[in-house]
Each structure stands twice: as structure tokens, then as C-alpha cells.
C-alpha positions as CSV (number, residue, x, y, z in Angstrom):
1,N,69.5,106.0,103.6
2,I,72.1,104.2,102.3
3,L,74.4,102.3,105.2
4,I,77.8,102.0,104.5
5,D,79.4,100.1,107.5
6,V,78.6,97.9,110.7
7,T,80.6,96.5,113.8
8,I,79.7,94.2,116.6
9,G,80.6,94.5,120.1
10,N,79.3,93.5,123.4
11,N,76.6,91.5,121.9
12,T,75.5,94.7,120.4
13,L,75.4,95.8,116.6
14,V,75.8,99.4,115.6
15,G,75.5,100.4,111.8
16,V,76.5,103.9,110.0
17,G,75.9,105.8,107.1
18,L,74.8,108.6,104.6
19,S,73.3,111.6,106.7
20,G,75.1,110.6,109.8
21,N,72.6,107.8,110.0
22,L,73.2,105.5,113.2
23,V,71.5,102.1,114.1
24,R,71.6,99.7,116.4
25,S,70.8,95.6,117.5
26,T,70.9,94.1,120.6
27,D,68.9,90.9,119.3
28,N,71.9,89.2,116.8
29,G,70.5,91.8,114.1
30,S,67.3,90.5,113.9
31,S,66.1,93.8,114.3
32,F,67.2,97.2,114.2
33,D,66.5,100.8,115.5
34,N,67.5,104.2,114.8
35,V,69.8,106.0,117.1
36,T,69.8,109.8,117.6
37,S,73.0,111.0,115.7
38,P,74.3,114.4,116.5
39,T,75.6,115.2,112.8
40,T,74.2,115.2,109.2
41,N,77.8,114.2,107.7
42,S,77.6,111.5,106.0
43,L,79.3,108.1,108.1
44,T,82.0,105.5,106.5
45,K,83.0,103.4,109.3
46,V,82.8,102.2,113.0
47,T,84.6,99.6,114.9
48,I,84.9,99.3,118.8
49,G,87.5,99.5,121.4
50,N,87.6,99.5,125.2
51,N,83.7,99.3,125.2
52,T,83.5,102.5,123.1
53,F,81.8,102.7,119.7
54,V,83.7,105.2,117.5
55,A,82.6,106.6,113.9
56,V,83.9,108.4,111.3
57,G,83.0,110.2,108.4
58,T,83.0,113.1,105.6
59,S,84.2,116.5,106.8
60,G,86.6,115.0,109.7
61,N,83.6,114.1,111.5
62,I,84.2,111.6,114.6
63,L,81.6,109.8,116.7
64,R,81.8,108.2,120.1
65,S,79.4,106.4,122.4
66,T,80.6,104.9,125.6
67,D,76.9,103.5,126.6
68,N,77.1,100.5,124.2
69,G,75.5,102.6,121.1
70,S,72.6,104.2,122.5
71,S,74.1,107.6,122.2
72,F,76.7,108.9,120.4
73,D,78.2,112.6,121.2
74,N,80.6,114.3,118.5
75,A,84.3,114.3,119.4
76,T,87.0,117.1,118.6
77,S,88.6,115.9,115.2
78,P,92.1,117.8,114.1
79,T,91.2,117.5,110.3
80,E,88.4,118.5,107.8
81,N,89.5,115.9,105.9
82,S,86.9,113.0,105.3
83,L,87.6,109.6,107.0
84,Y,87.2,106.5,105.2
85,G,89.3,103.7,107.2
86,L,89.1,103.3,111.3
87,N,90.5,100.4,113.8
88,F,91.4,99.7,116.8
89,G,94.7,97.9,118.2
90,N,96.9,98.1,121.3
91,N,94.8,101.0,123.3
92,T,95.1,103.1,119.8
93,L,92.2,104.2,117.6
94,V,93.8,104.9,114.0
95,A,91.5,106.8,111.2
96,V,92.5,107.8,107.5
97,G,91.5,109.2,104.8
98,V,91.6,112.0,102.2
99,S,95.3,113.0,100.9
100,G,96.7,110.7,103.0
101,N,95.1,111.8,106.2
102,I,96.0,110.2,109.4
103,I,94.7,110.4,113.0
104,R,95.1,108.9,116.4
105,S,93.6,108.8,119.6
106,T,94.8,107.0,122.6
107,D,92.2,107.8,124.6
108,N,89.1,105.6,123.4
109,G,88.6,108.4,121.4
110,S,88.1,111.5,123.5
111,S,90.9,113.3,121.6
112,W,92.8,112.8,118.3
113,D,96.2,114.2,116.8
114,N,97.5,113.9,113.4
115,A,100.2,111.3,112.7
116,T,102.8,111.5,110.1
117,S,101.9,110.2,106.5
118,P,104.2,109.7,103.9
119,T,101.6,110.2,100.9
120,G,99.2,112.1,99.9
121,N,96.8,109.7,98.2
122,H,93.7,109.0,99.4
123,L,93.9,106.3,102.2
124,Y,90.4,104.0,102.4
125,G,91.2,101.0,104.7
126,V,93.3,100.3,107.6
127,T,94.0,97.4,110.1
128,F,95.9,96.0,113.2
129,G,97.6,93.1,114.1
130,N,101.1,92.1,115.5
131,N,101.6,95.4,116.7
132,T,101.6,96.9,113.8
133,F,99.1,99.0,111.7
134,V,98.3,99.0,108.2
135,A,97.1,101.6,105.6
136,V,95.8,100.8,101.8
137,G,94.5,103.4,99.3
138,N,94.7,105.0,95.8
139,L,97.4,103.4,93.1
140,G,98.2,100.6,95.4
141,N,99.7,102.5,98.2
142,I,100.5,100.6,101.4
143,L,101.7,102.3,104.8
144,R,102.7,100.5,107.7
145,S,103.6,101.6,111.4
146,T,105.2,99.9,114.0
147,D,105.2,102.5,116.9
148,N,101.3,102.3,117.5
149,G,99.8,104.8,114.7
150,S,102.7,107.5,115.5
151,S,104.2,107.6,112.1
152,F,103.9,105.6,109.0
153,D,106.1,104.6,106.0
154,N,105.7,103.9,102.3
155,V,105.8,99.7,101.8
156,T,106.6,98.7,98.4
157,S,103.5,97.7,96.5
158,P,102.7,94.5,94.1
159,T,100.0,96.9,92.1
160,A,98.8,100.4,90.9
161,N,95.4,99.5,91.3
162,H,93.6,101.3,94.2
163,L,93.2,99.4,97.3
164,M,90.0,99.8,99.3
165,D,90.0,97.3,102.1
166,V,92.6,95.8,104.3
167,T,92.0,93.0,107.2
168,F,94.7,90.8,109.4
169,G,94.3,87.1,110.5
170,N,96.3,84.1,111.2
171,N,99.5,86.0,111.2
172,T,98.6,87.2,107.3
173,F,98.0,91.1,106.1
174,V,95.1,90.9,103.1
175,A,94.3,93.6,101.2
176,V,91.7,94.0,98.3
177,G,90.8,96.4,95.9
178,Y,89.9,97.5,92.3
179,S,90.1,95.1,89.4
180,G,89.9,92.2,91.6
181,N,93.1,92.8,93.3
182,I,94.1,90.7,96.3
183,L,97.5,91.1,98.1
184,R,98.6,89.0,101.0
185,S,102.0,89.5,103.5
186,T,103.0,87.1,105.8
187,D,105.9,89.2,107.3
188,N,104.0,91.7,109.5
189,G,103.4,93.9,106.5
190,S,107.1,94.4,105.2
191,S,106.4,92.9,101.8
192,W,103.3,91.8,99.8
193,D,102.4,89.5,96.7
194,N,99.7,89.0,94.4
195,A,97.3,86.3,95.4
196,T,95.3,84.5,92.6
197,S,92.0,86.1,92.5
198,P,88.4,84.4,90.6
199,T,87.1,87.7,89.8
200,A,88.2,91.2,87.8
201,N,85.1,93.2,89.5
202,R,85.7,95.4,92.3
203,L,86.7,94.2,95.5
204,R,85.7,96.7,98.7
205,G,86.0,94.9,102.0
206,V,87.8,91.8,103.6
207,T,87.6,90.5,106.8
208,Y,88.8,87.4,108.8
209,L,86.9,85.0,110.8
210,E,88.1,82.7,113.2
């Protein structure tokens, strides 16, 4: 099955993909084993926070593992919309997806609630930095939350291209998307500028390594 995302925590790599596929490695990725999945829905994103692996996917599916990825259970989801982005910050999990749907959990993914969203555009990525959640999506949509993900506001975007992912590092938010678009913000996501891009190809992911 196609694998879509991977994360690392507690010296463990967990990958997720189509048809609920889950894989796990405890030897720095030299080898992987299948993990029994409680869903056949496709999984699109996985992260870790407070020693809990959490994955989200189509039809609002949410899975969590408290045994280092050895087993996963379904968590009750407040939405049936597909979820594409997921991140952890300040003891809060935030997931984003279809039709501007935003959900959050403050108990390590055990329970989830809908957060106030100012957009109906699909959202594909979310990240956390400097006590700020930032989400990105269709038509250059950028959202920002300074209340731990309870509510989000639209931020003026310098592009109408779809944005697929966003990350934070060194006091800078960076978002990427269609047509090689790269945006950056150095004021906690309040304002954004286009960065010079070496490609016109679609960019789907971005990360920061210290």
C-alpha cells in the first residue's frame, strides 16, 4: 500500500498510508513491521505528543497509540470530513481537513472538539510555533490561532496558489504549495511574503531540522 506520512518519537518511526496501513520501526528505519490497524480508511498524517502517537485520515478517522506504536485504537471523531493535516503543540493536538474543518484535542487525542474556522476551503497542513498554530490550504488560504487552537482567523496571503504544508523553525513559519510557491513569515504568522523558489513544480511538504 502507498504510504503517505511518517513521524518519529521515542526512538520509534511510525508510517501511515492507504487502506489504514500502519508500519513501525524501532531500529532507525532499517526495518519496518506492519502494525494491526483498526480501520480500512486511508490515513494521511501522523504525529506524536506526550508519548502518544496520533494518526488522522479520510472520513474523519482518528487513531491513537499509547504503547509506542505497537497497537492503535480508534478515537471518537467530531467530524466525518477527511482530515489532511495534524500537529501537536502546547499539550494540544490540532487537525485540519476538508471544507475548512478544524478539530482539537487537549487530552492526548482521547476526545476531540470542533474549533471555530473562518474558511470553507480545504486545509492541508498545520504547524505550531511560538504559541501559535498556523494552517494552510486551497487558494493560498492561511489561518492563524493564538488561543491554543480554539479559534482561527484568516491571514492575508500573498498567493492564490494552493498551499499544501507548513512548518516552523528558527522563529520562522514556511509554507509551500502549487507552482513551486514558497511563503515565509517572521512575525508569528501575522504577515507573509513570497520567497524566491528554484522550481515551478508542486511542493507538497516542508520541515525544519535544527
